C-alpha positions as CSV (number, residue, x, y, z in Angstrom):
1,X,-196.4,-136.4,56.7
2,X,-198.9,-137.6,54.1
3,X,-198.8,-136.8,50.4
4,X,-201.7,-135.0,48.6
5,X,-204.3,-136.9,46.6
6,X,-202.8,-135.6,43.3
7,X,-199.5,-137.1,44.2
8,X,-201.1,-140.4,45.3
9,X,-202.6,-140.7,41.8
10,X,-199.0,-140.7,40.4
11,X,-198.4,-144.2,41.9
12,X,-198.5,-146.4,38.9
13,X,-197.8,-150.2,39.4
14,X,-194.1,-149.7,38.6
15,X,-193.9,-146.8,41.0
16,X,-195.3,-148.6,44.0
17,X,-193.4,-151.8,43.2
18,X,-190.2,-149.8,42.7
19,X,-190.3,-148.7,46.4
20,X,-189.3,-152.3,47.4
21,X,-188.0,-153.9,44.1
22,X,-185.0,-152.8,42.1
23,X,-184.9,-153.7,38.4
24,X,-181.1,-153.2,38.6
25,X,-180.7,-156.3,40.8
26,X,-180.3,-159.9,39.8
27,X,-183.1,-162.3,40.6
28,X,-186.8,-162.8,39.9
29,X,-190.2,-161.6,40.9
30,X,-193.5,-163.3,40.4
31,X,-197.0,-162.3,39.2
32,X,-200.3,-164.1,39.8
33,X,-203.0,-163.1,37.3
34,X,-206.6,-164.2,37.3
35,X,-207.9,-165.7,34.1
36,X,-211.6,-166.6,34.4
37,X,-211.8,-169.0,37.4
38,X,-208.2,-169.9,37.1
39,X,-205.1,-168.1,38.3
40,X,-201.8,-168.2,36.4
41,X,-198.4,-167.5,37.9
42,X,-195.4,-166.4,36.0
43,X,-191.9,-165.3,37.1
44,X,-189.7,-162.8,35.4
45,X,-186.3,-161.3,35.8
46,X,-186.2,-158.1,37.8
47,X,-184.6,-156.3,34.8
48,X,-187.9,-156.7,32.9
49,X,-190.1,-155.5,35.7
50,X,-191.0,-152.0,34.3
51,X,-192.0,-153.5,30.9
52,X,-194.0,-156.4,32.5
53,X,-195.9,-154.1,34.9
54,X,-196.5,-151.6,32.1
55,X,-198.3,-154.3,30.1
56,X,-200.7,-155.5,32.8
57,X,-204.4,-155.6,32.0
58,X,-206.0,-153.4,34.8
59,X,-209.3,-155.3,34.4
60,X,-207.8,-158.5,35.8
61,X,-207.1,-159.4,39.4
62,X,-203.3,-159.3,39.7
63,X,-200.9,-160.0,42.6
64,X,-197.2,-159.2,42.9
65,X,-194.5,-161.0,45.0
66,X,-193.1,-158.7,47.7
67,X,-189.7,-160.4,47.9
68,X,-187.1,-161.3,45.3
69,X,-186.0,-164.8,44.4
70,X,-182.9,-166.6,43.1
71,X,-185.0,-168.8,40.8
72,X,-188.1,-168.2,38.8
73,X,-190.3,-169.7,41.5
74,X,-191.5,-167.7,44.5
75,X,-191.1,-170.4,47.1
76,X,-189.4,-169.2,50.4
77,X,-186.5,-171.7,49.9
78,X,-185.6,-169.7,46.8
79,X,-185.6,-166.3,48.6
80,X,-182.9,-164.0,47.5
81,X,-183.8,-160.8,49.5
82,X,-186.7,-158.8,50.9
83,X,-186.9,-155.0,51.5
84,X,-190.0,-154.5,53.6
85,X,-192.3,-155.7,56.3
86,X,-196.0,-155.9,55.4
87,X,-199.5,-156.7,56.7
88,X,-202.6,-157.6,54.8
89,X,-205.5,-156.1,56.7
90,X,-208.9,-157.7,56.0
91,X,-210.8,-154.7,57.4
92,X,-213.9,-155.7,55.6
93,X,-214.3,-158.5,58.1
94,X,-214.4,-156.1,61.0
95,X,-217.7,-154.6,62.3
96,X,-216.1,-151.3,63.1
97,X,-215.0,-150.8,59.5
98,X,-218.4,-151.2,57.9
99,X,-219.3,-148.2,55.8
100,X,-215.9,-146.5,56.0
101,X,-214.2,-145.1,53.0
102,X,-210.7,-146.1,52.0
103,X,-209.3,-142.8,53.5
104,X,-211.1,-143.5,56.7
105,X,-209.7,-147.0,56.8
106,X,-206.2,-145.6,56.3
107,X,-206.8,-143.1,59.2
108,X,-207.9,-145.9,61.4
109,X,-204.7,-147.9,60.6
110,X,-202.5,-144.9,61.4
111,X,-204.3,-144.2,64.7
112,X,-204.0,-147.9,65.8
113,X,-200.3,-147.9,64.9
114,X,-199.7,-144.7,66.9
115,X,-201.7,-146.1,69.8
116,X,-199.7,-149.4,69.8
117,X,-196.3,-147.7,69.4
118,X,-195.8,-149.1,65.9
119,X,-194.0,-146.8,63.4
120,X,-196.3,-145.4,60.8
121,X,-196.4,-147.6,57.6
122,X,-194.5,-146.1,54.7
123,X,-197.3,-146.9,52.3
124,X,-201.0,-147.8,52.8
125,X,-202.7,-149.5,49.7
126,X,-206.4,-149.9,49.5
127,X,-206.8,-153.4,48.1
128,X,-210.4,-153.0,47.0
129,X,-211.8,-154.3,50.2
130,X,-209.0,-154.0,52.9
131,X,-205.7,-152.3,53.4
132,X,-202.2,-153.4,52.6
133,X,-199.7,-151.8,55.1
134,X,-196.0,-151.7,54.1
135,X,-193.0,-150.6,56.1
136,X,-190.1,-150.0,53.6
137,X,-186.6,-150.8,54.8
138,X,-183.5,-148.7,54.0
139,X,-181.9,-151.7,52.5
140,X,-182.7,-155.3,51.7
141,X,-182.3,-158.3,54.0
142,X,-180.6,-161.5,52.6
143,X,-182.0,-165.0,53.0
144,X,-179.8,-165.6,56.0
145,X,-181.8,-163.0,58.0
146,X,-185.2,-164.7,57.2
147,X,-185.8,-166.0,60.8
148,X,-185.3,-162.5,62.2
149,X,-187.6,-161.1,59.6
150,X,-190.2,-163.8,60.4
151,X,-190.0,-162.9,64.1
152,X,-190.9,-159.3,63.3
153,X,-193.7,-160.3,60.9
154,X,-195.3,-162.5,63.5
155,X,-195.2,-159.9,66.2
156,X,-196.4,-157.2,63.8
157,X,-199.4,-159.3,62.6
158,X,-200.4,-160.0,66.2
159,X,-200.3,-156.3,67.1
160,X,-202.5,-155.6,64.1
161,X,-205.1,-158.4,64.8
162,X,-207.8,-155.9,65.8
163,X,-207.6,-154.4,62.3
164,X,-208.1,-157.8,60.7
165,X,-204.5,-158.7,60.0
166,X,-204.4,-162.0,58.0
167,X,-202.2,-164.4,59.9
168,X,-201.8,-166.5,56.8
169,X,-200.4,-163.7,54.7
170,X,-197.2,-163.0,56.5
171,X,-194.6,-165.2,54.8
172,X,-191.8,-164.0,52.5
173,X,-193.3,-165.7,49.5
174,X,-196.6,-163.8,49.8
175,X,-198.2,-161.9,46.8
176,X,-200.3,-158.8,47.3
177,X,-202.5,-156.9,44.9
178,X,-201.0,-154.6,42.3
179,X,-202.1,-151.0,42.3
180,X,-204.3,-149.8,39.5
181,X,-205.7,-153.3,38.9
182,X,-209.3,-154.3,39.8
183,X,-210.5,-156.3,42.8
184,X,-213.2,-158.3,41.0
185,X,-214.9,-159.1,44.4
186,X,-215.8,-155.5,45.0
187,X,-215.3,-153.9,41.6
188,X,-212.9,-151.4,43.3
189,X,-209.5,-150.4,41.9
190,X,-206.5,-151.2,44.1
191,X,-204.7,-147.9,44.8
192,X,-202.3,-146.1,47.2
193,X,-204.3,-144.1,49.8
194,X,-201.5,-142.9,52.1
195,X,-197.8,-142.3,51.9
196,X,-195.8,-141.4,55.0
197,X,-193.2,-139.1,53.5
198,X,-189.7,-138.6,54.9
199,X,-187.7,-135.4,54.8
200,X,-186.9,-135.9,51.1
201,X,-190.6,-136.2,50.2
202,X,-190.2,-139.9,49.4
203,X,-191.9,-142.7,51.4
204,X,-190.2,-143.0,54.7
205,X,-187.7,-145.9,55.1
206,X,-186.8,-147.6,58.3
207,X,-183.7,-149.5,59.6
208,X,-184.6,-153.1,60.1
209,X,-182.7,-153.1,63.5
210,X,-184.8,-150.1,64.5
211,X,-188.1,-151.9,63.6
212,X,-186.9,-155.0,65.4
213,X,-186.2,-153.0,68.6
214,X,-189.6,-151.3,68.4
215,X,-191.7,-154.4,67.5
216,X,-190.1,-157.2,69.6
217,X,-190.3,-157.2,73.4
218,X,-186.7,-157.1,74.8
219,X,-185.4,-157.7,71.4
220,X,-181.6,-157.8,71.6
221,X,-180.1,-159.7,68.7
222,X,-176.7,-159.9,70.3
223,X,-178.2,-161.8,73.3
224,X,-180.0,-164.2,70.9
225,X,-176.7,-164.7,69.0
226,X,-174.9,-165.5,72.2
227,X,-177.7,-168.0,73.1
228,X,-177.3,-169.5,69.6
229,X,-173.5,-170.0,70.1
230,X,-174.1,-171.7,73.4
231,X,-176.5,-174.1,71.7
232,X,-173.9,-174.9,69.1
233,X,-171.2,-175.5,71.7
234,X,-173.3,-177.7,74.0
235,X,-175.0,-179.6,71.1
236,X,-178.4,-179.2,72.8
237,X,-181.7,-180.4,71.4
238,X,-183.7,-177.8,69.5
239,X,-186.8,-176.7,71.3
240,X,-188.6,-174.0,69.4
241,X,-191.2,-171.8,71.1
242,X,-194.0,-172.4,68.7
243,X,-196.8,-169.8,69.0
244,X,-196.5,-169.2,72.7
245,X,-193.7,-166.6,72.6
246,X,-192.1,-164.5,69.9
247,X,-188.6,-164.5,71.4
248,X,-188.5,-167.8,73.2
249,X,-187.1,-170.2,70.7
250,X,-186.0,-167.5,68.3
251,X,-182.5,-169.1,68.3
252,X,-184.2,-172.5,67.7
253,X,-185.8,-171.2,64.5
254,X,-182.5,-169.6,63.5
255,X,-180.7,-172.9,64.1
256,X,-183.3,-174.8,62.0
257,X,-182.9,-172.4,59.1
258,X,-179.1,-172.7,59.4
259,X,-179.3,-176.5,59.3
260,X,-181.4,-176.3,56.2
261,X,-178.8,-174.1,54.6
262,X,-176.0,-176.5,55.8
263,X,-177.8,-179.4,54.0
264,X,-177.9,-177.3,50.8
265,X,-174.3,-176.4,51.2
266,X,-173.4,-180.0,51.8
267,X,-175.0,-181.0,48.4
268,X,-173.1,-178.2,46.8
269,X,-169.8,-179.4,48.2
270,X,-170.5,-182.9,46.9
271,X,-171.5,-181.7,43.5
272,X,-175.1,-182.8,44.0
273,X,-177.1,-185.6,45.7
274,X,-177.1,-189.2,44.6
275,X,-180.3,-190.8,43.5
276,X,-180.7,-193.0,46.6
277,X,-180.2,-190.1,49.0
278,X,-182.6,-187.5,47.5
279,X,-185.6,-188.4,49.6
280,X,-183.5,-188.3,52.8
281,X,-182.3,-184.8,51.8
282,X,-185.8,-183.6,50.9
283,X,-187.3,-184.9,54.2
284,X,-184.8,-183.3,56.5
285,X,-184.6,-180.0,54.5
286,X,-188.4,-179.7,54.7
287,X,-188.4,-180.6,58.4
288,X,-186.0,-177.8,59.2
289,X,-187.8,-175.4,56.9
290,X,-191.0,-176.0,59.0
291,X,-189.2,-175.7,62.3
292,X,-187.7,-172.4,61.2
293,X,-191.2,-170.9,60.9
294,X,-190.4,-169.8,57.3
295,X,-193.4,-171.8,56.0
296,X,-196.4,-173.7,57.3
297,X,-198.3,-176.9,56.6
298,X,-200.5,-175.1,54.0
299,X,-197.5,-174.3,51.9
300,X,-195.5,-177.5,52.7
301,X,-196.0,-179.4,49.5
302,X,-195.3,-176.3,47.4
303,X,-192.0,-175.8,49.2
304,X,-191.3,-179.6,48.9
305,X,-191.7,-179.3,45.1
306,X,-189.3,-176.4,45.0
307,X,-186.7,-178.3,47.1
308,X,-187.2,-181.5,45.0
309,X,-186.5,-179.5,41.9
310,X,-183.4,-178.1,43.4
311,X,-182.2,-181.6,44.1
312,X,-183.0,-182.9,40.6
313,X,-185.4,-181.1,38.2
314,X,-186.4,-184.4,36.6
315,X,-187.1,-186.2,39.9
316,X,-190.7,-187.2,40.6
317,X,-190.8,-187.8,44.3
318,X,-193.6,-189.6,46.1
319,X,-195.6,-187.1,48.1
320,X,-197.1,-189.9,50.2
321,X,-193.7,-190.3,51.9
322,X,-194.2,-186.8,53.4
323,X,-197.6,-187.5,54.9
324,X,-196.1,-188.2,58.4
325,X,-194.1,-184.9,58.2
326,X,-197.3,-183.1,57.2
327,X,-199.2,-184.5,60.2
328,X,-196.3,-183.5,62.5
329,X,-196.3,-180.0,61.0
330,X,-200.0,-179.6,61.8
331,X,-199.5,-180.7,65.4
332,X,-196.6,-178.3,65.7
333,X,-198.7,-175.4,64.5
334,X,-201.4,-176.4,67.0
335,X,-198.8,-176.0,69.8
336,X,-198.7,-179.7,70.7
337,X,-195.6,-181.1,72.5
338,X,-194.1,-184.5,72.8
339,X,-192.7,-185.5,76.2
340,X,-189.6,-187.8,76.3
341,X,-187.8,-188.5,79.5
342,X,-189.5,-185.8,81.3
343,X,-188.6,-183.2,78.7
344,X,-191.0,-181.6,76.1
345,X,-190.2,-181.5,72.4
346,X,-192.1,-180.2,69.4
347,X,-193.7,-182.9,67.2
348,X,-191.3,-182.1,64.4
349,X,-187.9,-183.8,64.4
350,X,-185.1,-182.2,66.5
351,X,-182.0,-184.4,66.2
352,X,-178.7,-183.8,67.7
353,X,-175.8,-182.8,65.4
354,X,-174.1,-186.2,65.9
355,X,-177.2,-187.9,64.6
356,X,-177.2,-185.8,61.4
357,X,-173.5,-186.1,60.9
358,X,-173.8,-189.9,61.0
359,X,-176.9,-189.9,58.9
360,X,-175.4,-187.8,56.1
361,X,-171.8,-189.2,56.7
362,X,-170.4,-185.6,56.9
363,X,-166.6,-185.6,57.0
364,X,-164.5,-183.3,59.1
365,X,-163.4,-181.4,56.0
366,X,-167.0,-180.8,55.1
367,X,-168.0,-179.8,58.6
368,X,-165.3,-177.1,58.6
369,X,-167.2,-175.5,55.7
370,X,-170.6,-175.7,57.3
371,X,-172.2,-173.4,59.9
372,X,-174.0,-175.6,62.4
373,X,-173.6,-179.3,61.5
374,X,-170.3,-179.9,63.2
375,X,-169.1,-182.4,65.8
376,X,-168.2,-181.5,69.4
377,X,-164.5,-181.5,68.4
378,X,-165.0,-179.0,65.6
379,X,-167.3,-176.9,67.8
380,X,-164.5,-176.8,70.5
381,X,-162.0,-175.9,67.8
382,X,-164.1,-173.0,66.7
383,X,-164.6,-171.9,70.3
384,X,-160.9,-171.8,70.8
385,X,-160.5,-169.7,67.7
386,X,-163.2,-167.3,68.8
387,X,-161.6,-167.1,72.3
388,X,-158.2,-166.3,70.8
389,X,-159.6,-163.7,68.5
390,X,-161.4,-162.0,71.5
391,X,-158.2,-162.0,73.5
392,X,-156.2,-160.5,70.7
393,X,-158.9,-157.8,70.1
394,X,-158.7,-157.0,73.9
395,X,-154.9,-156.4,73.6
396,X,-153.4,-159.8,74.5
397,X,-150.3,-160.9,72.7
398,X,-149.5,-164.3,71.2
399,X,-146.7,-166.5,72.6
400,X,-144.1,-165.6,70.0
401,X,-144.4,-161.9,70.9
402,X,-144.5,-162.8,74.6
403,X,-141.2,-164.8,74.4
404,X,-139.6,-162.1,72.3
405,X,-140.4,-159.5,75.0
406,X,-139.2,-161.8,77.7
407,X,-135.9,-162.3,75.9
408,X,-135.6,-158.5,75.7
409,X,-136.0,-158.2,79.4
410,X,-133.8,-161.1,80.5
411,X,-131.0,-160.9,77.9
412,X,-131.1,-157.5,76.4
413,X,-127.7,-158.0,74.6
414,X,-129.2,-160.8,72.5
415,X,-132.1,-158.7,71.6
416,X,-129.6,-156.1,70.4
417,X,-127.5,-158.7,68.5
418,X,-124.3,-158.3,70.5
419,X,-122.3,-160.3,73.1
420,X,-122.7,-159.8,76.8
421,X,-119.2,-158.2,77.1
422,X,-119.9,-155.8,74.2
423,X,-123.2,-154.9,75.8
424,X,-121.4,-154.0,79.1
425,X,-118.7,-152.1,77.2
426,X,-121.4,-150.1,75.4
427,X,-122.9,-148.9,78.7
428,X,-125.7,-151.4,79.0
429,X,-128.0,-149.9,76.3
430,X,-131.6,-151.1,76.4
431,X,-133.3,-152.5,73.4
432,X,-136.3,-150.5,71.9
433,X,-139.5,-150.7,73.9
434,X,-141.8,-153.7,73.5
435,X,-144.2,-151.6,71.5
436,X,-141.7,-150.4,68.9
437,X,-139.1,-153.2,68.7
438,X,-138.6,-154.5,65.2
439,X,-139.3,-158.1,66.3
440,X,-142.6,-157.2,67.9
441,X,-143.7,-155.1,65.0
442,X,-142.8,-157.8,62.5
443,X,-144.7,-160.4,64.6
444,X,-147.8,-158.3,64.7
445,X,-147.7,-157.7,60.9
446,X,-147.2,-161.3,60.2
447,X,-143.7,-160.8,58.7
448,X,-141.6,-158.2,57.0
449,X,-142.5,-156.3,53.9
450,X,-139.8,-157.9,52.0
């Protein structure tokens, strides 16, 4: 259900931004503002968003970050959360769109989505030349879910290619034009042209799991998680799927992201990174960031700067040391593979856990606080713990309870706290059932209440 034109005109910058940002949350958002031939970027706390957007000059090209960040820098490594999926549709590049009005472009987008089985966008924004389509979520996704979000974005952009979807405008650090500001290339004002309203009259919101099920072919995240656990247990090489398949290699991208997070956690556990180890940390973090699909070669050096600042704000690293990694990233994006011993690997580095553990000298105590960078012994230990938890959840009892029950059956007088003779004289009374005996209940509760 669409809203009327009068209602659409009520969408001021803060109104549209407020559908996916919340000024009550902690974190930062970013604005990119044109000033002559230059563009200036600034970041602000979310609490200041209404005031900042209210002071914008509508005569300047202005772009707003779609995600929220933990630092005043909109690099994907600083992502805090994101509350929507989006697509930037360059319809002005498509012959079929020539001469069409913004409303007609919006109608074409809605028709294509319906034809492709894609849920209707919550909001369609006319950017001055094209359309910005946005699918609002009923909650925000944390940084840990970024690989899943990226998978949905990739598939969504591919499905919208006939509409002119910009494949370079799909990452979580993307900025899109702010409503009620000018697009100087066309002289048109960016504005909301369609709102898909829900039962409450507000823009419809979708469950991310629902969108994933709709957008991704055979998308079952439980299956992917099981595949990921098998990779962790067997310590396999990481072989991402590149551009050939949206699900093949999903667990590989997730593993790469988790390894990046583990290296950041390792630095946190150690109270920072020593001077001689900073480039090693930067290199491997950036390698795994590229493997995760969360960024690409065009943004690599920007992300490198953010990661370097995280390691040490005063550190001036040598970008030349990343040239080899940049070349490998370009080859990875082109779908190239390296064959070693009859097996194919991506050009980027895919080391085994043992290699990384040795390289960073990760202790067993540190491994127990990490997610994926663990030895085979720690992996087996975790596997046993998961197996035990599954057995208990299925109704199995631990050995202490089993032995207590066995004692009740074989020597009931001891379970009742009396001698065998007294037990016979009392008429062979049976102890309480296994389910209600004090010893069993106490074992299940982990002790008495005393």
